[in-house]
Every structure is written in structure tokens, then in C-alpha cells.
C-alpha positions as CSV (number, residue, x, y, z in Angstrom):
1,M,-232.6,-120.5,-34.0
2,V,-229.3,-118.8,-34.8
3,I,-226.2,-120.9,-35.2
4,T,-222.9,-118.9,-35.3
5,D,-219.5,-120.3,-36.2
6,G,-217.2,-118.7,-33.6
7,F,-214.2,-118.9,-35.9
8,L,-215.6,-117.6,-39.2
9,L,-218.5,-115.6,-37.6
10,Y,-220.8,-117.3,-40.2
11,Q,-224.4,-117.3,-39.1
12,T,-227.3,-119.5,-40.1
13,V,-230.8,-118.6,-39.2
14,T,-233.6,-121.3,-39.0
15,F,-237.2,-120.7,-38.1
16,L,-238.6,-123.4,-35.8
17,A,-242.2,-124.6,-35.4
18,S,-241.4,-125.7,-31.9
19,K,-238.5,-125.5,-29.5
20,S,-238.6,-129.2,-28.6
21,A,-235.3,-131.0,-28.1
22,E,-236.0,-133.3,-31.0
23,A,-236.8,-130.4,-33.4
24,I,-233.7,-128.5,-32.5
25,L,-231.4,-131.5,-32.6
26,K,-232.7,-132.4,-36.1
27,I,-231.8,-128.9,-37.3
28,F,-228.4,-129.0,-35.6
29,K,-227.6,-132.5,-37.0
30,A,-228.1,-131.1,-40.5
31,Y,-225.9,-128.1,-39.7
32,H,-223.2,-130.3,-38.1
33,K,-223.0,-132.6,-41.1
34,E,-222.9,-129.7,-43.6
35,A,-220.3,-127.7,-41.6
36,E,-217.9,-130.8,-41.4
37,R,-218.5,-131.5,-45.1
38,Q,-217.7,-128.0,-46.2
39,T,-214.7,-127.4,-44.0
40,R,-213.3,-131.0,-44.0
41,R,-212.7,-130.5,-40.2
42,K,-214.4,-132.1,-37.2
43,L,-216.6,-130.0,-34.9
44,K,-215.1,-130.2,-31.4
45,R,-217.1,-127.9,-29.2
46,I,-220.6,-126.5,-28.9
47,R,-221.2,-123.4,-26.8
48,L,-224.8,-122.6,-25.9
49,D,-227.0,-120.3,-23.8
50,M,-228.7,-121.8,-20.8
51,G,-232.0,-122.5,-22.6
52,R,-233.9,-125.5,-21.4
53,E,-234.2,-126.9,-24.9
54,W,-230.5,-127.6,-24.8
55,F,-230.2,-129.1,-21.3
56,N,-231.5,-132.6,-21.7
57,N,-230.5,-136.2,-22.2
58,T,-231.1,-136.2,-25.9
59,W,-228.4,-133.6,-26.5
60,E,-226.0,-135.1,-24.0
61,Q,-226.3,-138.5,-25.8
62,Y,-225.7,-136.9,-29.2
63,C,-222.6,-135.0,-27.9
64,N,-221.2,-138.1,-26.2
65,D,-221.7,-140.1,-29.4
66,K,-220.0,-137.5,-31.6
67,R,-217.4,-136.7,-28.9
68,L,-218.4,-133.0,-28.8
69,I,-217.6,-130.8,-25.8
70,F,-220.9,-129.3,-24.6
71,E,-220.4,-125.9,-22.8
72,F,-222.9,-123.3,-21.6
73,T,-222.3,-119.5,-21.6
74,T,-222.7,-117.4,-18.5
75,P,-226.4,-116.7,-17.9
76,Y,-227.5,-113.2,-18.6
77,T,-228.2,-111.2,-15.4
78,Y,-229.4,-107.7,-14.9
């Protein structure tokens, strides 16, 4: 999984054992906490590809709880 900060263009790469929503959310929560601690600013928006691992109730609940705006990029087409 690659997480890219759109402002700083800082990238974090994490290897996943599975692409389950819970596994990915666990990694993202750690990144979210660390990013806010280092920058002392709140994360406002998450922009993601249209992967099925992102499109579920677990992520929607997390975003609602943290007041994050959840956006999808345009799907890749040929």
C-alpha cells in the first residue's frame, strides 16, 4: 500500500499480508495519527482509487467519526 501526501509529495510504502478493510484501516490509522502529530495539523481529505478495499462501511464510519472528506479518483479506463 502506498500513501502519498498530496501537499508534500511524501510517500510511505507498507507491505500488506491481506487487503481486507480491517488490515488497511489499521495501517491508515497509524499513518493518520503520525501525520497529524508531526505536522500539528488535522487531516481533512482522503483521495483514493476505486479499489473495493476502500469502498465499505468500516471506512465510511471511520471517516465520519474523524470528519474526513472521502473522495475517489476517476477510474482508469483504456
